[in-house]
PLY file of the C-alpha trace (Angstrom):
ply
format ascii 1.0
element vertex 237
property float x
property float y
property float z
element edge 236
property int vertex1
property int vertex2
end_header
13.76 -28.58 -3.39
14.75 -32.10 -2.34
17.31 -32.55 0.57
20.55 -34.10 -0.07
21.33 -36.91 2.26
25.00 -37.30 1.91
25.42 -40.17 4.14
22.86 -42.44 2.48
23.91 -40.98 -1.15
27.59 -42.27 -0.26
26.13 -45.35 0.78
24.00 -45.74 -2.54
27.04 -44.70 -4.45
29.25 -47.15 -2.98
26.80 -50.21 -3.53
26.02 -49.02 -7.17
29.73 -49.22 -7.97
30.53 -52.32 -6.27
27.75 -54.07 -7.90
28.99 -52.76 -11.55
32.45 -53.93 -10.51
31.26 -57.41 -9.43
29.25 -57.50 -12.85
32.38 -56.61 -14.80
34.00 -59.47 -13.26
31.06 -61.99 -13.83
31.45 -61.12 -17.72
35.08 -61.72 -17.86
36.70 -64.90 -19.07
38.26 -65.52 -15.70
36.40 -68.66 -14.72
38.20 -71.35 -16.73
38.16 -72.29 -20.49
37.82 -68.65 -21.47
34.53 -68.82 -19.85
32.54 -66.03 -18.10
30.37 -66.54 -14.93
27.37 -67.09 -16.91
28.95 -69.38 -19.13
30.35 -71.42 -16.11
27.22 -71.50 -14.36
25.14 -72.52 -17.18
27.76 -75.28 -18.08
27.57 -76.53 -14.43
23.74 -76.70 -14.25
23.70 -78.31 -17.69
25.88 -80.97 -16.21
23.69 -81.48 -13.01
20.65 -81.39 -14.80
21.68 -84.16 -17.04
23.33 -86.10 -14.02
19.46 -86.22 -13.02
17.92 -87.11 -16.43
19.06 -90.68 -16.79
15.73 -92.40 -17.35
16.72 -94.86 -19.62
17.18 -97.88 -17.23
13.42 -97.40 -16.23
12.64 -97.07 -19.84
14.31 -100.13 -20.90
12.48 -101.95 -17.91
9.26 -100.74 -18.99
9.77 -101.97 -22.89
10.74 -105.38 -21.65
6.82 -106.25 -21.77
6.28 -104.99 -25.18
8.78 -107.55 -26.74
6.89 -110.00 -29.04
4.05 -107.34 -29.41
3.58 -106.83 -33.02
2.66 -103.49 -34.47
1.59 -101.96 -37.77
1.47 -98.19 -38.17
1.49 -95.39 -40.83
3.47 -92.39 -40.29
4.05 -89.11 -42.11
7.25 -87.11 -41.64
7.29 -83.40 -41.77
9.34 -83.34 -45.26
8.91 -86.36 -47.66
12.82 -86.21 -48.64
13.18 -87.40 -45.02
11.78 -90.76 -45.85
14.89 -92.43 -47.69
16.92 -91.99 -44.50
14.31 -92.86 -42.19
13.31 -96.27 -43.95
17.07 -97.08 -43.95
17.33 -96.41 -40.15
14.25 -98.56 -39.65
15.25 -101.37 -41.64
18.67 -101.54 -39.74
16.58 -101.43 -36.13
14.71 -104.45 -37.29
11.41 -102.92 -38.55
9.85 -103.52 -42.18
9.13 -100.35 -43.87
7.49 -99.70 -47.13
7.17 -96.35 -48.75
3.86 -95.24 -49.39
4.20 -91.76 -50.50
3.66 -89.36 -48.54
3.21 -92.08 -45.71
5.92 -94.59 -44.25
4.03 -98.26 -43.73
5.83 -99.69 -40.55
5.41 -102.92 -38.92
7.67 -105.29 -36.61
8.27 -106.43 -33.01
7.41 -102.89 -30.91
9.61 -104.04 -27.76
12.58 -105.34 -30.07
12.36 -102.18 -32.29
12.52 -99.62 -29.64
15.15 -101.30 -27.55
17.37 -100.51 -30.86
16.31 -96.64 -30.32
16.68 -97.01 -26.61
20.44 -98.17 -27.32
21.06 -95.22 -29.49
19.67 -92.98 -27.17
22.23 -94.43 -24.65
25.14 -94.38 -26.35
24.34 -90.75 -27.09
23.71 -89.58 -23.42
27.05 -91.52 -22.83
28.77 -89.07 -25.59
29.63 -92.08 -27.71
27.84 -90.98 -30.67
30.24 -92.53 -33.21
28.48 -95.94 -32.64
25.03 -94.21 -33.85
26.81 -92.77 -36.53
28.42 -96.06 -37.71
25.20 -97.60 -37.33
23.43 -95.68 -40.10
26.05 -94.05 -41.91
25.23 -90.84 -41.02
25.46 -87.85 -38.27
24.68 -89.08 -34.90
22.27 -85.92 -34.26
20.85 -86.34 -37.57
19.98 -89.76 -36.88
18.20 -89.25 -33.30
16.34 -86.05 -35.01
14.97 -88.95 -37.35
14.04 -91.14 -34.65
12.41 -88.35 -32.92
10.35 -87.59 -35.78
9.33 -91.27 -36.59
8.50 -91.90 -32.77
6.04 -88.58 -33.03
4.54 -89.91 -35.93
4.10 -93.38 -34.18
2.77 -92.33 -31.18
0.03 -90.01 -33.07
-0.77 -92.98 -35.53
-1.08 -95.76 -32.71
-3.57 -93.14 -30.85
-5.67 -93.13 -33.97
-5.68 -96.88 -33.74
-6.61 -97.14 -30.16
-3.26 -98.56 -29.28
-3.12 -96.33 -26.13
-0.53 -98.38 -24.37
1.55 -99.08 -27.31
1.54 -95.05 -27.70
2.41 -94.55 -24.11
5.88 -96.47 -24.38
6.64 -94.94 -27.64
6.55 -91.65 -26.24
8.42 -92.53 -23.30
11.16 -93.87 -25.54
10.75 -90.35 -27.26
10.58 -88.14 -24.55
12.80 -89.65 -21.89
15.51 -91.50 -23.72
15.93 -89.70 -27.04
15.40 -86.31 -26.24
17.95 -86.58 -23.33
20.37 -88.43 -25.41
20.14 -85.32 -28.24
19.99 -82.45 -25.90
22.70 -83.51 -23.53
25.15 -84.79 -26.08
28.65 -84.07 -25.19
27.81 -82.68 -21.87
29.62 -84.60 -19.09
26.83 -85.44 -16.29
27.40 -84.58 -12.91
25.58 -85.40 -9.41
24.08 -82.88 -7.36
25.38 -84.15 -4.18
28.86 -83.95 -5.66
28.57 -80.06 -6.46
25.97 -79.22 -3.81
28.39 -76.51 -2.08
28.96 -74.74 -5.46
25.26 -75.05 -6.43
23.89 -73.64 -2.65
26.66 -70.89 -3.15
25.67 -69.58 -6.69
22.05 -69.49 -5.47
23.02 -67.55 -2.14
24.96 -65.17 -4.33
22.15 -64.79 -6.77
19.36 -63.73 -3.87
22.37 -61.35 -2.22
23.63 -60.03 -5.44
19.84 -59.44 -6.73
19.11 -57.62 -3.12
22.36 -55.61 -3.62
21.28 -53.68 -6.75
17.79 -53.06 -4.92
19.25 -51.29 -1.84
21.71 -49.39 -4.38
18.97 -47.96 -5.91
16.90 -47.46 -2.50
19.96 -45.58 -0.92
20.69 -43.48 -4.11
17.02 -41.98 -4.28
16.89 -41.65 -0.59
20.02 -39.62 -0.59
18.77 -37.48 -3.24
15.59 -36.80 -1.17
13.50 -38.85 -3.55
11.04 -40.93 -1.01
7.75 -42.18 -1.16
5.49 -40.69 1.15
1.65 -41.50 1.95
-0.85 -39.24 0.37
-2.85 -37.42 2.78
-6.47 -38.19 2.98
-8.77 -35.49 1.68
-11.23 -34.66 3.83
-14.85 -33.77 2.46
-16.43 -30.44 3.67
0 1
1 2
2 3
3 4
4 5
5 6
6 7
7 8
8 9
9 10
10 11
11 12
12 13
13 14
14 15
15 16
16 17
17 18
18 19
19 20
20 21
21 22
22 23
23 24
24 25
25 26
26 27
27 28
28 29
29 30
30 31
31 32
32 33
33 34
34 35
35 36
36 37
37 38
38 39
39 40
40 41
41 42
42 43
43 44
44 45
45 46
46 47
47 48
48 49
49 50
50 51
51 52
52 53
53 54
54 55
55 56
56 57
57 58
58 59
59 60
60 61
61 62
62 63
63 64
64 65
65 66
66 67
67 68
68 69
69 70
70 71
71 72
72 73
73 74
74 75
75 76
76 77
77 78
78 79
79 80
80 81
81 82
82 83
83 84
84 85
85 86
86 87
87 88
88 89
89 90
90 91
91 92
92 93
93 94
94 95
95 96
96 97
97 98
98 99
99 100
100 101
101 102
102 103
103 104
104 105
105 106
106 107
107 108
108 109
109 110
110 111
111 112
112 113
113 114
114 115
115 116
116 117
117 118
118 119
119 120
120 121
121 122
122 123
123 124
124 125
125 126
126 127
127 128
128 129
129 130
130 131
131 132
132 133
133 134
134 135
135 136
136 137
137 138
138 139
139 140
140 141
141 142
142 143
143 144
144 145
145 146
146 147
147 148
148 149
149 150
150 151
151 152
152 153
153 154
154 155
155 156
156 157
157 158
158 159
159 160
160 161
161 162
162 163
163 164
164 165
165 166
166 167
167 168
168 169
169 170
170 171
171 172
172 173
173 174
174 175
175 176
176 177
177 178
178 179
179 180
180 181
181 182
182 183
183 184
184 185
185 186
186 187
187 188
188 189
189 190
190 191
191 192
192 193
193 194
194 195
195 196
196 197
197 198
198 199
199 200
200 201
201 202
202 203
203 204
204 205
205 206
206 207
207 208
208 209
209 210
210 211
211 212
212 213
213 214
214 215
215 216
216 217
217 218
218 219
219 220
220 221
221 222
222 223
223 224
224 225
225 226
226 227
227 228
228 229
229 230
230 231
231 232
232 233
233 234
234 235
235 236
């Protein structure tokens, strides 16, 4: 019969109860604006992530050398009903677009065209989506989704034509400007240096809190006499 160790059992019970008590606090809406602890930390890390994801100036500089470079490519969107909206946006951005259903034939000045998309992405990144909506007469997030689909098609088409450098800048605009602009829309950017102590505190707490539960289980099992012992080596006769 397992021997009960009241001291370690009490220690384990105390650690387990306090762990669960803190867990209840974490899930309570006491961290401002009705948020619980997980929502607070998720919001903070999203803001910090946005603060370190502003690649638009670098991509803008890389795109400068493509101004004056003409391009012509055919793209196919996932859904043909997206074609009218895409063609309207392409025309507004200064590209020539022709519907060759199910494809769209696009031609124009690559650098000048991409600079318009970069500007849209920058407006979205700075949470000024109204500018984008007013330019194209549609919801700003829908507009950015359309740009992402257009750029994806251009990247694929340019690679098929062997236009590797052109496809690389198109891919950079898609991944480093359009995606952050869309994903971080309406999130306020913060720098890691400004929240270093809070971030460090959360990470340290996470490590300690994880160990806390581990020790609670260890002491509870030890207090109940449930321990692991090395098996004896069976000797051959």
